[in-house]
C-alpha positions as CSV (number, residue, x, y, z in Angstrom):
1,M,11.1,3.9,-9.0
2,I,7.6,5.0,-10.1
3,N,7.6,9.0,-10.1
4,L,3.8,9.5,-9.0
5,E,4.1,13.3,-9.5
6,K,5.0,13.0,-13.0
7,I,2.3,10.5,-14.0
8,R,-0.4,12.9,-12.2
9,D,0.9,15.9,-14.3
10,I,1.0,14.0,-17.4
11,A,-2.8,13.2,-16.7
12,K,-3.5,16.6,-15.9
13,N,-1.9,18.0,-19.0
14,T,-3.8,15.1,-20.9
15,V,-7.2,15.5,-19.6
16,S,-6.9,19.4,-20.4
17,R,-6.7,19.0,-24.0
18,D,-9.8,19.6,-26.0
19,D,-9.7,16.5,-28.0
20,I,-9.5,14.3,-24.9
21,K,-12.9,13.1,-23.3
22,Y,-11.5,11.4,-20.0
23,L,-8.7,9.6,-18.9
24,I,-9.0,5.9,-17.8
25,G,-6.2,5.0,-15.1
26,W,-6.1,3.2,-11.5
27,R,-6.7,4.4,-8.1
28,Q,-6.1,3.3,-4.4
29,G,-9.2,0.9,-3.4
30,T,-11.4,1.4,-0.3
31,Y,-9.4,-1.3,2.1
32,G,-6.3,-3.6,1.8
33,F,-4.6,-4.4,-1.5
34,R,-7.3,-3.6,-3.6
35,V,-7.0,-1.0,-6.6
36,S,-9.9,0.3,-8.6
37,P,-10.0,1.5,-12.2
38,H,-10.3,5.5,-12.0
39,F,-12.0,7.9,-14.8
40,V,-10.5,11.3,-14.7
41,R,-12.6,14.1,-16.2
42,K,-11.0,17.0,-14.4
43,P,-7.2,17.8,-14.0
44,E,-7.7,17.6,-10.0
45,E,-9.0,14.1,-10.2
46,A,-5.6,13.0,-11.1
47,E,-4.2,13.5,-8.0
48,E,-5.8,10.0,-7.1
49,L,-4.0,8.3,-9.8
50,I,-1.5,5.5,-9.0
51,F,0.6,3.1,-10.9
52,S,1.9,0.2,-8.7
53,P,2.3,-3.6,-8.6
54,L,-1.3,-3.8,-7.5
55,C,-2.7,-2.4,-10.8
56,S,-3.9,-5.8,-12.3
57,N,-7.1,-4.2,-13.9
58,N,-6.8,-4.2,-17.8
59,L,-8.3,-1.1,-18.7
60,A,-8.6,-1.7,-22.3
61,T,-11.8,-3.5,-21.6
62,Y,-13.4,-0.1,-21.3
63,L,-12.6,1.0,-24.5
64,T,-15.2,-1.2,-26.1
65,L,-17.7,-1.3,-23.5
66,A,-18.1,2.4,-22.0
67,E,-17.8,3.8,-25.3
68,K,-20.5,1.6,-27.4
69,R,-23.6,2.7,-25.7
70,P,-26.3,4.2,-27.9
71,V,-26.5,7.9,-28.0
72,P,-29.7,9.3,-26.5
73,R,-32.0,10.4,-29.2
74,G,-31.4,14.1,-30.3
75,Q,-27.5,14.0,-29.1
76,Q,-24.6,13.8,-31.4
77,P,-21.7,11.2,-30.3
78,D,-18.8,12.7,-28.7
79,T,-16.2,12.1,-31.0
80,R,-13.3,13.2,-28.8
81,K,-10.5,10.6,-27.7
82,V,-10.7,8.4,-24.5
83,A,-7.1,8.4,-22.9
84,V,-6.2,4.9,-21.4
85,M,-3.3,4.0,-19.1
86,V,-1.8,0.5,-20.3
87,K,0.7,-2.0,-19.2
88,G,2.3,-4.3,-21.8
89,C,-0.5,-7.0,-21.9
90,D,-3.3,-4.2,-21.7
91,S,-1.4,-2.5,-24.8
92,R,-1.8,-5.8,-26.9
93,A,-5.4,-5.7,-26.3
94,V,-5.6,-2.1,-27.6
95,V,-3.5,-3.4,-30.5
96,Q,-5.7,-6.5,-31.5
97,Q,-8.9,-4.4,-31.0
98,L,-7.4,-2.0,-33.5
99,V,-6.6,-4.9,-35.9
100,E,-10.4,-6.1,-35.6
101,Q,-11.6,-2.7,-35.9
102,G,-13.4,-2.9,-32.7
103,I,-11.8,0.8,-31.9
104,E,-10.5,3.3,-34.2
105,R,-6.7,4.7,-33.8
106,E,-7.8,8.2,-33.7
107,S,-10.3,7.3,-30.8
108,V,-7.5,6.5,-28.3
109,Y,-4.8,8.3,-26.5
110,I,-2.4,5.5,-25.3
111,I,-0.5,6.0,-22.2
112,G,2.1,3.3,-21.7
113,C,3.0,2.1,-18.4
114,P,6.3,-0.3,-18.2
115,C,5.5,-2.8,-15.7
116,E,7.9,-4.8,-13.6
117,G,5.0,-7.2,-12.9
118,V,1.8,-7.0,-10.7
119,V,1.1,-9.4,-7.7
120,D,-1.4,-11.9,-7.1
121,Q,-4.0,-10.8,-4.7
122,S,-4.6,-14.2,-3.5
123,K,-1.1,-15.2,-2.8
124,L,-1.0,-11.3,-1.0
125,E,-3.9,-12.2,1.1
126,E,-2.5,-15.5,2.0
127,K,0.8,-14.0,3.2
128,Y,-1.1,-11.2,5.0
129,P,-4.3,-12.3,6.3
130,G,-7.0,-10.0,7.5
131,T,-5.3,-6.7,5.9
132,F,-7.9,-4.2,6.1
133,G,-6.4,-0.7,6.3
134,Q,-4.9,0.6,2.7
135,V,-1.8,-0.8,1.5
136,E,0.4,0.9,-1.0
137,A,3.0,-1.0,-2.9
138,R,6.0,0.1,-5.0
139,W,8.7,-1.6,-7.3
140,E,12.1,-1.0,-5.7
141,N,15.4,-2.6,-6.8
142,G,13.9,-5.7,-7.9
143,K,11.4,-6.1,-4.9
144,I,8.0,-5.1,-4.1
145,S,7.8,-3.1,-1.2
146,L,4.2,-3.1,0.8
147,C,3.5,0.0,2.7
148,F,1.2,-0.9,5.3
149,P,-0.6,1.3,8.2
150,E,2.0,0.0,10.8
151,G,5.0,0.0,8.4
152,K,7.0,-1.1,5.5
153,T,8.1,-4.4,4.3
154,E,10.1,-5.7,1.2
155,V,9.3,-8.8,-0.6
156,V,11.0,-10.6,-3.5
157,G,8.9,-9.9,-6.6
158,E,8.7,-13.8,-7.5
159,E,6.9,-14.5,-4.6
160,L,4.0,-12.4,-5.1
161,L,3.9,-12.1,-9.0
162,T,1.1,-13.6,-10.9
163,Q,1.8,-16.6,-13.2
164,K,1.1,-14.4,-16.2
165,C,3.8,-11.8,-15.5
166,L,6.4,-14.7,-14.8
167,T,5.9,-15.8,-18.3
168,C,5.3,-12.3,-19.8
169,R,7.0,-11.5,-23.0
170,Y,5.9,-8.0,-23.4
171,P,6.2,-6.1,-20.1
172,N,6.7,-2.9,-22.2
173,P,3.5,-1.3,-23.9
174,V,3.7,-2.5,-27.9
175,L,2.0,0.8,-28.8
176,A,1.7,4.1,-27.0
177,D,1.6,7.9,-27.6
178,I,3.5,8.5,-24.6
179,N,5.6,6.6,-22.0
180,L,5.6,7.2,-18.3
181,R,8.7,5.5,-17.6
182,E,11.9,3.7,-19.3
183,E,11.4,0.1,-20.6
184,V,12.0,-2.6,-18.3
185,A,13.4,-6.2,-19.1
186,A,11.2,-9.2,-20.0
187,R,11.0,-12.2,-17.7
188,G,9.1,-14.5,-20.2
189,N,10.2,-16.4,-23.4
190,E,8.5,-18.2,-26.4
191,S,9.2,-21.7,-24.5
192,F,5.4,-22.2,-23.6
193,A,6.8,-24.4,-21.0
194,D,3.7,-24.3,-18.8
195,V,2.1,-25.6,-21.7
196,A,4.1,-28.5,-22.6
197,E,3.7,-29.9,-19.1
198,L,0.0,-30.1,-19.7
199,E,0.8,-31.8,-22.9
200,K,2.7,-34.4,-21.6
201,K,-0.4,-36.0,-19.9
202,S,-2.4,-38.9,-21.3
203,T,-5.6,-37.9,-22.8
204,K,-7.5,-39.6,-20.3
205,D,-5.4,-37.5,-17.4
206,K,-6.2,-34.2,-19.1
207,W,-10.0,-34.8,-19.2
208,S,-9.7,-35.8,-15.6
209,F,-7.8,-32.6,-14.8
210,W,-10.2,-30.3,-17.1
211,Q,-13.3,-32.3,-15.8
212,D,-12.3,-31.4,-12.4
213,K,-11.7,-27.8,-13.1
214,F,-14.9,-27.3,-15.4
215,S,-17.2,-28.9,-12.8
216,S,-16.7,-26.4,-10.2
217,C,-17.8,-23.9,-12.9
218,I,-20.4,-21.8,-11.6
219,R,-21.2,-20.0,-14.8
220,C,-20.9,-16.1,-13.4
221,Y,-19.5,-15.3,-16.7
222,S,-17.0,-13.1,-14.8
223,C,-14.2,-14.6,-17.3
224,R,-16.2,-13.5,-20.3
225,N,-17.3,-9.9,-18.7
226,V,-13.5,-8.9,-17.9
227,C,-11.9,-9.8,-21.3
228,P,-11.0,-7.3,-23.3
229,M,-11.5,-9.2,-26.4
230,C,-15.1,-10.5,-25.6
231,Y,-16.9,-7.2,-27.0
232,C,-19.5,-8.6,-29.2
233,Q,-22.9,-6.6,-28.9
234,E,-24.6,-10.1,-28.4
235,C,-22.7,-13.3,-27.4
236,I,-23.7,-16.4,-29.1
237,L,-23.6,-18.1,-25.6
238,D,-26.5,-15.8,-24.4
239,K,-28.8,-16.8,-27.4
240,L,-32.2,-19.0,-26.6
241,N,-33.3,-19.1,-30.1
242,P,-31.7,-21.3,-31.3
243,T,-29.7,-22.4,-28.1
244,W,-26.2,-23.1,-28.9
245,V,-25.1,-23.7,-25.0
246,N,-27.7,-24.4,-22.2
247,R,-27.3,-22.6,-19.1
248,S,-27.4,-25.5,-16.8
249,V,-24.5,-26.0,-14.3
250,N,-23.1,-29.2,-15.1
251,I,-20.0,-30.6,-16.5
252,S,-21.2,-31.0,-20.0
253,E,-22.7,-27.7,-20.7
254,N,-20.0,-25.9,-18.7
255,T,-17.4,-27.6,-20.8
256,A,-19.2,-26.7,-23.7
257,Y,-19.1,-23.0,-22.5
258,H,-15.1,-22.8,-22.0
259,L,-14.2,-24.6,-25.0
260,A,-16.5,-22.0,-27.2
261,R,-14.7,-19.3,-25.4
262,A,-11.1,-20.5,-26.1
263,F,-11.6,-21.2,-29.7
264,H,-13.5,-17.8,-30.2
265,L,-10.1,-16.4,-28.4
266,A,-7.7,-18.4,-30.5
267,G,-5.4,-16.2,-32.1
268,R,-7.0,-13.2,-30.0
269,C,-6.0,-14.2,-26.5
270,I,-3.2,-11.5,-25.6
271,E,-2.5,-13.3,-22.1
272,C,-3.5,-10.3,-19.8
273,G,-5.0,-13.1,-17.2
274,E,-8.1,-11.1,-16.5
275,C,-10.2,-14.2,-16.8
276,E,-8.3,-16.1,-14.2
277,R,-7.9,-13.2,-11.9
278,V,-11.7,-12.7,-11.5
279,C,-12.5,-16.3,-11.4
280,P,-14.4,-16.9,-8.0
281,V,-13.6,-20.8,-8.2
282,N,-9.8,-20.5,-9.4
283,I,-10.3,-22.1,-12.9
284,P,-6.8,-22.0,-14.6
285,I,-8.3,-20.5,-17.7
286,T,-5.0,-19.2,-18.8
287,K,-3.5,-22.7,-19.3
288,L,-6.4,-23.3,-22.0
289,N,-6.1,-20.1,-23.6
290,R,-2.1,-20.4,-24.0
291,K,-2.2,-24.0,-25.4
292,L,-4.3,-22.4,-28.3
293,T,-2.1,-19.4,-28.6
294,K,0.9,-21.8,-28.8
295,E,-0.8,-23.8,-31.6
296,V,-1.7,-20.6,-33.7
297,T,1.7,-19.4,-33.2
298,E,3.5,-22.7,-34.4
299,K,0.8,-23.4,-37.1
300,F,0.5,-19.9,-38.6
301,G,3.1,-17.9,-37.2
302,F,1.0,-15.4,-35.8
303,E,0.8,-13.8,-32.4
304,P,-1.9,-11.5,-31.5
305,G,-1.9,-7.7,-30.4
306,V,1.8,-7.0,-31.5
307,D,1.4,-5.5,-34.9
308,V,-1.5,-3.2,-35.9
309,E,-0.7,-4.0,-39.6
310,A,-1.6,-7.9,-39.1
311,K,-4.2,-9.8,-40.3
312,P,-5.8,-12.3,-37.7
313,P,-4.9,-15.9,-39.0
314,L,-8.6,-16.7,-39.7
315,V,-9.4,-13.9,-42.1
316,G,-5.7,-13.6,-43.9
317,Y,-4.5,-15.9,-46.7
318,R,-0.9,-16.4,-47.3
319,P,0.6,-19.0,-49.8
320,D,3.6,-19.9,-47.5
321,D,0.9,-20.9,-44.8
322,K,2.1,-24.7,-43.3
323,E,-0.6,-27.0,-44.3
324,N,0.9,-30.5,-42.9
325,F,-1.7,-30.4,-40.0
326,I,-4.6,-30.3,-42.1
327,L,-6.5,-33.1,-42.5
């Protein structure tokens, strides 16, 4: 059971510190099952904070976006820490950002939120269509309790959880300055069974599968914009001189775009599933990213976002690296 009073008290104490700029957490959305990021700058604003099965957003994205803006002329940068609430997968993003020196450890205060799994909004909306009143959710005895305006109902977690949560190996933050609750049990393992299922297909069937998925892409770039590991100041996919990938919406350019992103995230993707959550046409992007995660894990023995002292496989050298896959 989540103790919201404890969470809010910790948040109030945190934002009251002289070395904290603000705290990033979650609050109830304006309707239905929606939850939105919440920037807490004053203790009284912490009263809106929540942590529930509805808190899907990976808030680590803001560490490299909101904090990288140019400082206006004549002003000095605010070097105080940013406090951020993180689930297990979110904490892996923070760790990987630290490994890549995208952020500095002294610039962030990490509030760990051990997570029993977040719900898939599409499953919720399919099961409870036309829900406009605010709905609260809680983890209770292995189930998810939904508090509708007209009453409360309980659902078995597996019926509503996202696929990423069903395979999650790190429900507990791998790095935190303080944790909000006790650790929870992991649901996933290292099997990559979902990837193995796709690998069994023939080359023709694989291409047919991805051709069908990529052809529906509208190139909205939501997957890139929400990704905590896509924080380049200028994306190569936006360059027009030279043009690496055209902005045409067709199967050829769409495929080039998604493959370029996938290889850019090889050894960096922390499996938070945000790209798939925000995709308006439901492309299973996580399948592609997890395939490359599996390859990097097997060939380099590297798993992103779990060790602050680790060196990424493409910038490190080890004499005992396997070489049998190199042509």
